Biotite code that builds the C-alpha atoms (Angstrom):
import biotite.structure as struc

atoms = struc.array([
    struc.Atom([-19.217, 24.447, 42.513], chain_id="A", res_id=1, res_name="MET", atom_name="CA", element="C"),
    struc.Atom([-19.260, 20.991, 44.014], chain_id="A", res_id=2, res_name="THR", atom_name="CA", element="C"),
    struc.Atom([-17.269, 18.128, 42.662], chain_id="A", res_id=3, res_name="ARG", atom_name="CA", element="C"),
    struc.Atom([-20.453, 16.518, 41.290], chain_id="A", res_id=4, res_name="TRP", atom_name="CA", element="C"),
    struc.Atom([-21.308, 19.594, 39.242], chain_id="A", res_id=5, res_name="GLU", atom_name="CA", element="C"),
    struc.Atom([-17.912, 19.524, 37.538], chain_id="A", res_id=6, res_name="SER", atom_name="CA", element="C"),
    struc.Atom([-18.610, 16.138, 35.915], chain_id="A", res_id=7, res_name="PHE", atom_name="CA", element="C"),
    struc.Atom([-20.153, 16.106, 32.423], chain_id="A", res_id=8, res_name="PRO", atom_name="CA", element="C"),
    struc.Atom([-23.880, 15.632, 31.949], chain_id="A", res_id=9, res_name="ILE", atom_name="CA", element="C"),
    struc.Atom([-24.988, 12.000, 31.692], chain_id="A", res_id=10, res_name="SER", atom_name="CA", element="C"),
    struc.Atom([-27.182, 10.694, 28.894], chain_id="A", res_id=11, res_name="GLU", atom_name="CA", element="C"),
    struc.Atom([-30.144, 10.306, 31.262], chain_id="A", res_id=12, res_name="GLN", atom_name="CA", element="C"),
    struc.Atom([-29.825, 13.911, 32.398], chain_id="A", res_id=13, res_name="GLU", atom_name="CA", element="C"),
    struc.Atom([-29.566, 15.039, 28.759], chain_id="A", res_id=14, res_name="GLN", atom_name="CA", element="C"),
    struc.Atom([-32.811, 13.203, 27.988], chain_id="A", res_id=15, res_name="ALA", atom_name="CA", element="C"),
    struc.Atom([-34.515, 14.751, 31.039], chain_id="A", res_id=16, res_name="TYR", atom_name="CA", element="C"),
    struc.Atom([-33.345, 18.253, 30.084], chain_id="A", res_id=17, res_name="LEU", atom_name="CA", element="C"),
    struc.Atom([-34.496, 17.695, 26.511], chain_id="A", res_id=18, res_name="ALA", atom_name="CA", element="C"),
    struc.Atom([-37.988, 16.676, 27.638], chain_id="A", res_id=19, res_name="SER", atom_name="CA", element="C"),
    struc.Atom([-38.436, 19.535, 30.130], chain_id="A", res_id=20, res_name="THR", atom_name="CA", element="C"),
    struc.Atom([-37.001, 22.394, 28.092], chain_id="A", res_id=21, res_name="MET", atom_name="CA", element="C"),
    struc.Atom([-38.967, 24.211, 25.423], chain_id="A", res_id=22, res_name="THR", atom_name="CA", element="C"),
    struc.Atom([-36.019, 24.603, 23.031], chain_id="A", res_id=23, res_name="THR", atom_name="CA", element="C"),
    struc.Atom([-35.378, 22.171, 20.222], chain_id="A", res_id=24, res_name="THR", atom_name="CA", element="C"),
    struc.Atom([-33.756, 18.843, 20.974], chain_id="A", res_id=25, res_name="THR", atom_name="CA", element="C"),
    struc.Atom([-30.837, 19.434, 18.646], chain_id="A", res_id=26, res_name="THR", atom_name="CA", element="C"),
    struc.Atom([-29.851, 22.594, 20.535], chain_id="A", res_id=27, res_name="ASN", atom_name="CA", element="C"),
    struc.Atom([-29.884, 20.751, 23.880], chain_id="A", res_id=28, res_name="VAL", atom_name="CA", element="C"),
    struc.Atom([-27.913, 17.853, 22.445], chain_id="A", res_id=29, res_name="ALA", atom_name="CA", element="C"),
    struc.Atom([-25.418, 20.225, 20.842], chain_id="A", res_id=30, res_name="THR", atom_name="CA", element="C"),
    struc.Atom([-25.040, 22.177, 24.085], chain_id="A", res_id=31, res_name="ALA", atom_name="CA", element="C"),
    struc.Atom([-24.545, 18.967, 26.047], chain_id="A", res_id=32, res_name="ALA", atom_name="CA", element="C"),
    struc.Atom([-21.940, 17.742, 23.563], chain_id="A", res_id=33, res_name="GLN", atom_name="CA", element="C"),
    struc.Atom([-20.109, 21.058, 23.725], chain_id="A", res_id=34, res_name="ASN", atom_name="CA", element="C"),
    struc.Atom([-20.155, 20.923, 27.529], chain_id="A", res_id=35, res_name="LEU", atom_name="CA", element="C"),
    struc.Atom([-18.789, 17.390, 27.458], chain_id="A", res_id=36, res_name="VAL", atom_name="CA", element="C"),
    struc.Atom([-16.106, 18.291, 24.929], chain_id="A", res_id=37, res_name="ARG", atom_name="CA", element="C"),
    struc.Atom([-14.986, 21.364, 26.884], chain_id="A", res_id=38, res_name="HIS", atom_name="CA", element="C"),
    struc.Atom([-14.674, 19.412, 30.118], chain_id="A", res_id=39, res_name="SER", atom_name="CA", element="C"),
    struc.Atom([-12.534, 16.667, 28.547], chain_id="A", res_id=40, res_name="LEU", atom_name="CA", element="C"),
    struc.Atom([-8.815, 17.294, 28.822], chain_id="A", res_id=41, res_name="GLY", atom_name="CA", element="C"),
    struc.Atom([-7.527, 14.568, 26.532], chain_id="A", res_id=42, res_name="GLY", atom_name="CA", element="C"),
    struc.Atom([-7.776, 10.953, 25.469], chain_id="A", res_id=43, res_name="PHE", atom_name="CA", element="C"),
    struc.Atom([-5.980, 8.513, 27.784], chain_id="A", res_id=44, res_name="ILE", atom_name="CA", element="C"),
    struc.Atom([-6.740, 4.984, 26.574], chain_id="A", res_id=45, res_name="ARG", atom_name="CA", element="C"),
    struc.Atom([-9.328, 2.669, 25.057], chain_id="A", res_id=46, res_name="GLN", atom_name="CA", element="C"),
    struc.Atom([-10.503, -0.699, 26.361], chain_id="A", res_id=47, res_name="GLU", atom_name="CA", element="C"),
    struc.Atom([-12.925, -3.306, 25.110], chain_id="A", res_id=48, res_name="VAL", atom_name="CA", element="C"),
    struc.Atom([-15.224, -4.737, 27.757], chain_id="A", res_id=49, res_name="SER", atom_name="CA", element="C"),
    struc.Atom([-16.152, -8.405, 28.071], chain_id="A", res_id=50, res_name="GLU", atom_name="CA", element="C"),
    struc.Atom([-19.414, -7.733, 26.247], chain_id="A", res_id=51, res_name="THR", atom_name="CA", element="C"),
    struc.Atom([-17.566, -6.172, 23.303], chain_id="A", res_id=52, res_name="GLY", atom_name="CA", element="C"),
    struc.Atom([-18.381, -2.538, 24.099], chain_id="A", res_id=53, res_name="GLN", atom_name="CA", element="C"),
    struc.Atom([-15.754, 0.182, 23.713], chain_id="A", res_id=54, res_name="THR", atom_name="CA", element="C"),
    struc.Atom([-14.830, 2.048, 26.886], chain_id="A", res_id=55, res_name="ILE", atom_name="CA", element="C"),
    struc.Atom([-12.892, 5.263, 26.347], chain_id="A", res_id=56, res_name="CYS", atom_name="CA", element="C"),
    struc.Atom([-10.966, 6.913, 29.180], chain_id="A", res_id=57, res_name="PHE", atom_name="CA", element="C"),
    struc.Atom([-10.520, 10.682, 29.048], chain_id="A", res_id=58, res_name="TYR", atom_name="CA", element="C"),
    struc.Atom([-8.674, 13.066, 31.345], chain_id="A", res_id=59, res_name="ARG", atom_name="CA", element="C"),
    struc.Atom([-10.814, 15.634, 33.109], chain_id="A", res_id=60, res_name="TYR", atom_name="CA", element="C"),
    struc.Atom([-9.795, 19.310, 32.737], chain_id="A", res_id=61, res_name="ASN", atom_name="CA", element="C"),
    struc.Atom([-9.895, 20.289, 36.405], chain_id="A", res_id=62, res_name="THR", atom_name="CA", element="C"),
    struc.Atom([-8.565, 17.070, 37.905], chain_id="A", res_id=63, res_name="ALA", atom_name="CA", element="C"),
    struc.Atom([-6.208, 14.267, 36.926], chain_id="A", res_id=64, res_name="ASP", atom_name="CA", element="C"),
    struc.Atom([-8.861, 11.607, 37.257], chain_id="A", res_id=65, res_name="THR", atom_name="CA", element="C"),
    struc.Atom([-9.893, 9.428, 34.332], chain_id="A", res_id=66, res_name="ALA", atom_name="CA", element="C"),
    struc.Atom([-13.470, 9.612, 33.079], chain_id="A", res_id=67, res_name="ILE", atom_name="CA", element="C"),
    struc.Atom([-14.762, 6.398, 31.445], chain_id="A", res_id=68, res_name="PRO", atom_name="CA", element="C"),
    struc.Atom([-17.245, 6.751, 28.575], chain_id="A", res_id=69, res_name="TYR", atom_name="CA", element="C"),
    struc.Atom([-19.098, 3.954, 26.847], chain_id="A", res_id=70, res_name="LEU", atom_name="CA", element="C"),
    struc.Atom([-18.799, 4.803, 23.144], chain_id="A", res_id=71, res_name="CYS", atom_name="CA", element="C"),
    struc.Atom([-20.636, 3.002, 20.362], chain_id="A", res_id=72, res_name="GLU", atom_name="CA", element="C"),
    struc.Atom([-18.432, 3.963, 17.423], chain_id="A", res_id=73, res_name="LEU", atom_name="CA", element="C"),
    struc.Atom([-15.023, 4.202, 19.073], chain_id="A", res_id=74, res_name="GLY", atom_name="CA", element="C"),
    struc.Atom([-12.807, 6.771, 20.751], chain_id="A", res_id=75, res_name="CYS", atom_name="CA", element="C"),
    struc.Atom([-11.673, 10.091, 19.298], chain_id="A", res_id=76, res_name="CYS", atom_name="CA", element="C"),
    struc.Atom([-9.489, 12.789, 20.857], chain_id="A", res_id=77, res_name="SER", atom_name="CA", element="C"),
    struc.Atom([-12.460, 15.098, 21.534], chain_id="A", res_id=78, res_name="HIS", atom_name="CA", element="C"),
    struc.Atom([-14.810, 12.432, 22.918], chain_id="A", res_id=79, res_name="GLY", atom_name="CA", element="C"),
    struc.Atom([-16.805, 9.553, 21.510], chain_id="A", res_id=80, res_name="CYS", atom_name="CA", element="C"),
    struc.Atom([-16.521, 9.358, 17.738], chain_id="A", res_id=81, res_name="CYS", atom_name="CA", element="C"),
    struc.Atom([-19.433, 10.412, 15.589], chain_id="A", res_id=82, res_name="THR", atom_name="CA", element="C"),
    struc.Atom([-20.352, 9.168, 12.144], chain_id="A", res_id=83, res_name="ILE", atom_name="CA", element="C"),
    struc.Atom([-18.755, 12.236, 10.574], chain_id="A", res_id=84, res_name="SER", atom_name="CA", element="C"),
    struc.Atom([-15.472, 11.466, 12.391], chain_id="A", res_id=85, res_name="ASP", atom_name="CA", element="C"),
    struc.Atom([-15.468, 7.923, 11.020], chain_id="A", res_id=86, res_name="LEU", atom_name="CA", element="C"),
    struc.Atom([-16.300, 9.176, 7.533], chain_id="A", res_id=87, res_name="ALA", atom_name="CA", element="C"),
    struc.Atom([-13.448, 11.687, 7.673], chain_id="A", res_id=88, res_name="ALA", atom_name="CA", element="C"),
    struc.Atom([-11.010, 8.939, 8.659], chain_id="A", res_id=89, res_name="ARG", atom_name="CA", element="C"),
    struc.Atom([-12.215, 6.476, 6.021], chain_id="A", res_id=90, res_name="SER", atom_name="CA", element="C"),
    struc.Atom([-12.000, 8.854, 3.042], chain_id="A", res_id=91, res_name="THR", atom_name="CA", element="C"),
    struc.Atom([-8.236, 8.970, 3.102], chain_id="A", res_id=92, res_name="SER", atom_name="CA", element="C"),
    struc.Atom([-7.003, 8.107, -0.387], chain_id="A", res_id=93, res_name="PHE", atom_name="CA", element="C"),
    struc.Atom([-3.308, 8.308, 0.464], chain_id="A", res_id=94, res_name="GLY", atom_name="CA", element="C"),
    struc.Atom([-2.688, 4.550, 0.407], chain_id="A", res_id=95, res_name="TRP", atom_name="CA", element="C"),
    struc.Atom([-4.715, 4.070, -2.754], chain_id="A", res_id=96, res_name="ALA", atom_name="CA", element="C"),
    struc.Atom([-2.801, 6.797, -4.575], chain_id="A", res_id=97, res_name="ILE", atom_name="CA", element="C"),
    struc.Atom([0.540, 5.429, -3.377], chain_id="A", res_id=98, res_name="ALA", atom_name="CA", element="C"),
    struc.Atom([-0.409, 1.932, -4.548], chain_id="A", res_id=99, res_name="LEU", atom_name="CA", element="C"),
    struc.Atom([-1.526, 3.252, -7.932], chain_id="A", res_id=100, res_name="LEU", atom_name="CA", element="C"),
    struc.Atom([1.750, 5.147, -8.374], chain_id="A", res_id=101, res_name="VAL", atom_name="CA", element="C"),
    struc.Atom([3.747, 2.014, -7.494], chain_id="A", res_id=102, res_name="MET", atom_name="CA", element="C"),
    struc.Atom([1.813, -0.067, -10.047], chain_id="A", res_id=103, res_name="VAL", atom_name="CA", element="C"),
    struc.Atom([2.347, 2.557, -12.752], chain_id="A", res_id=104, res_name="LEU", atom_name="CA", element="C"),
    struc.Atom([6.079, 2.770, -12.008], chain_id="A", res_id=105, res_name="ILE", atom_name="CA", element="C"),
    struc.Atom([6.315, -1.031, -12.202], chain_id="A", res_id=106, res_name="THR", atom_name="CA", element="C"),
    struc.Atom([4.525, -1.027, -15.563], chain_id="A", res_id=107, res_name="ILE", atom_name="CA", element="C"),
    struc.Atom([6.866, 1.655, -16.933], chain_id="A", res_id=108, res_name="VAL", atom_name="CA", element="C"),
    struc.Atom([9.945, -0.327, -15.838], chain_id="A", res_id=109, res_name="PHE", atom_name="CA", element="C"),
    struc.Atom([8.540, -3.519, -17.389], chain_id="A", res_id=110, res_name="ALA", atom_name="CA", element="C"),
    struc.Atom([7.865, -1.752, -20.701], chain_id="A", res_id=111, res_name="VAL", atom_name="CA", element="C"),
    struc.Atom([11.372, -0.262, -20.702], chain_id="A", res_id=112, res_name="LEU", atom_name="CA", element="C"),
    struc.Atom([12.883, -3.691, -20.017], chain_id="A", res_id=113, res_name="ALA", atom_name="CA", element="C"),
    struc.Atom([10.898, -5.285, -22.860], chain_id="A", res_id=114, res_name="LEU", atom_name="CA", element="C"),
    struc.Atom([11.877, -2.452, -25.228], chain_id="A", res_id=115, res_name="LEU", atom_name="CA", element="C"),
    struc.Atom([15.542, -2.897, -24.302], chain_id="A", res_id=116, res_name="THR", atom_name="CA", element="C"),
    struc.Atom([15.412, -6.656, -24.939], chain_id="A", res_id=117, res_name="VAL", atom_name="CA", element="C"),
    struc.Atom([13.644, -6.083, -28.277], chain_id="A", res_id=118, res_name="TRP", atom_name="CA", element="C"),
    struc.Atom([16.271, -3.545, -29.410], chain_id="A", res_id=119, res_name="LEU", atom_name="CA", element="C"),
    struc.Atom([19.133, -5.835, -28.368], chain_id="A", res_id=120, res_name="MET", atom_name="CA", element="C"),
    struc.Atom([17.624, -8.754, -30.325], chain_id="A", res_id=121, res_name="ASN", atom_name="CA", element="C"),
    struc.Atom([17.103, -6.509, -33.344], chain_id="A", res_id=122, res_name="ARG", atom_name="CA", element="C"),
    struc.Atom([20.755, -5.438, -33.202], chain_id="A", res_id=123, res_name="HIS", atom_name="CA", element="C"),
    struc.Atom([21.892, -9.073, -32.931], chain_id="A", res_id=124, res_name="LYS", atom_name="CA", element="C"),
    struc.Atom([19.717, -9.985, -35.941], chain_id="A", res_id=125, res_name="ASP", atom_name="CA", element="C"),
    struc.Atom([21.362, -7.239, -38.010], chain_id="A", res_id=126, res_name="ARG", atom_name="CA", element="C"),
    struc.Atom([24.823, -8.466, -37.079], chain_id="A", res_id=127, res_name="ILE", atom_name="CA", element="C"),
    struc.Atom([23.794, -12.056, -37.866], chain_id="A", res_id=128, res_name="HIS", atom_name="CA", element="C"),
    struc.Atom([22.472, -11.043, -41.316], chain_id="A", res_id=129, res_name="LYS", atom_name="CA", element="C"),
    struc.Atom([25.655, -9.101, -41.998], chain_id="A", res_id=130, res_name="GLN", atom_name="CA", element="C"),
    struc.Atom([27.836, -12.083, -41.094], chain_id="A", res_id=131, res_name="HIS", atom_name="CA", element="C"),
    struc.Atom([25.658, -14.344, -43.238], chain_id="A", res_id=132, res_name="LEU", atom_name="CA", element="C"),
    struc.Atom([26.017, -12.040, -46.243], chain_id="A", res_id=133, res_name="ALA", atom_name="CA", element="C"),
    struc.Atom([29.783, -11.818, -45.752], chain_id="A", res_id=134, res_name="GLU", atom_name="CA", element="C"),
    struc.Atom([30.114, -15.593, -45.489], chain_id="A", res_id=135, res_name="SER", atom_name="CA", element="C"),
    struc.Atom([28.328, -16.065, -48.832], chain_id="A", res_id=136, res_name="VAL", atom_name="CA", element="C"),
    struc.Atom([30.586, -13.539, -50.584], chain_id="A", res_id=137, res_name="ILE", atom_name="CA", element="C"),
    struc.Atom([33.821, -14.902, -49.168], chain_id="A", res_id=138, res_name="GLU", atom_name="CA", element="C"),
    struc.Atom([32.986, -18.597, -49.351], chain_id="A", res_id=139, res_name="SER", atom_name="CA", element="C"),
    struc.Atom([36.020, -20.889, -49.222], chain_id="A", res_id=140, res_name="PRO", atom_name="CA", element="C"),
    struc.Atom([34.324, -23.465, -51.486], chain_id="A", res_id=141, res_name="SER", atom_name="CA", element="C"),
    struc.Atom([34.182, -23.038, -55.253], chain_id="A", res_id=142, res_name="VAL", atom_name="CA", element="C"),
    struc.Atom([30.812, -22.043, -56.551], chain_id="A", res_id=143, res_name="SER", atom_name="CA", element="C"),
    struc.Atom([29.117, -24.334, -59.048], chain_id="A", res_id=144, res_name="GLN", atom_name="CA", element="C"),
    struc.Atom([28.030, -21.387, -61.156], chain_id="A", res_id=145, res_name="ILE", atom_name="CA", element="C"),
    struc.Atom([31.575, -20.675, -62.331], chain_id="A", res_id=146, res_name="SER", atom_name="CA", element="C"),
    struc.Atom([32.143, -24.326, -63.285], chain_id="A", res_id=147, res_name="GLY", atom_name="CA", element="C"),
    struc.Atom([32.099, -25.851, -66.808], chain_id="A", res_id=148, res_name="PRO", atom_name="CA", element="C"),
    struc.Atom([29.088, -25.196, -69.005], chain_id="A", res_id=149, res_name="THR", atom_name="CA", element="C"),
    struc.Atom([28.637, -28.868, -69.832], chain_id="A", res_id=150, res_name="SER", atom_name="CA", element="C"),
    struc.Atom([29.560, -32.071, -68.175], chain_id="A", res_id=151, res_name="PHE", atom_name="CA", element="C"),
    struc.Atom([29.768, -33.928, -71.480], chain_id="A", res_id=152, res_name="TYR", atom_name="CA", element="C"),
    struc.Atom([33.048, -34.239, -73.384], chain_id="A", res_id=153, res_name="PRO", atom_name="CA", element="C"),
    struc.Atom([33.453, -32.422, -76.631], chain_id="A", res_id=154, res_name="ASP", atom_name="CA", element="C"),
    struc.Atom([31.331, -34.587, -78.836], chain_id="A", res_id=155, res_name="VAL", atom_name="CA", element="C"),
    struc.Atom([30.229, -33.638, -82.263], chain_id="A", res_id=156, res_name="GLN", atom_name="CA", element="C"),
    struc.Atom([26.606, -34.101, -82.874], chain_id="A", res_id=157, res_name="PHE", atom_name="CA", element="C"),
    struc.Atom([26.632, -35.111, -86.551], chain_id="A", res_id=158, res_name="ASN", atom_name="CA", element="C"),
    struc.Atom([22.955, -35.632, -86.786], chain_id="A", res_id=159, res_name="HIS", atom_name="CA", element="C"),
    struc.Atom([22.475, -31.893, -86.209], chain_id="A", res_id=160, res_name="LEU", atom_name="CA", element="C"),
    struc.Atom([24.001, -30.775, -89.497], chain_id="A", res_id=161, res_name="SER", atom_name="CA", element="C"),
    struc.Atom([21.638, -27.945, -90.296], chain_id="A", res_id=162, res_name="GLY", atom_name="CA", element="C"),
    struc.Atom([22.557, -25.909, -87.237], chain_id="A", res_id=163, res_name="PHE", atom_name="CA", element="C"),
    struc.Atom([25.349, -23.458, -86.958], chain_id="A", res_id=164, res_name="LYS", atom_name="CA", element="C"),
    struc.Atom([27.631, -23.805, -84.050], chain_id="A", res_id=165, res_name="SER", atom_name="CA", element="C"),
    struc.Atom([28.656, -20.560, -82.589], chain_id="A", res_id=166, res_name="TYR", atom_name="CA", element="C"),
])
């Protein structure tokens, strides 16, 4: 095996093989992807070119040289990312669930704080009513109810002779 045969198949060669072979295109593409994935040793780094394209550098299995790939969707550990790789990464609900739990815990603490304040105010109102009732019973001033029945002096009403005085 020469050193040129150990490199992965290029996209142009994949297209040529797909047009000359009698098998289906998906089988050729799948075989080419598997060959590329088996020859990649690991992801090294990712760079963005001046034109905005993503260049992924992978380690080659048989040598320590870096293989640059131009990837449209980004770099993954097994090669260029596919749509299914991006979908698998974007369906992570961990942050959403954590945020929802934090909001619910905050709501529970707020309700408990409001309930505590309401109960403390209710207790203070009871004590205030009790002190108010005690202050009316033990008033230091004389009540007007227990005062004299009339403010007039004892005057005989002679013109009321037909009435009995009790």
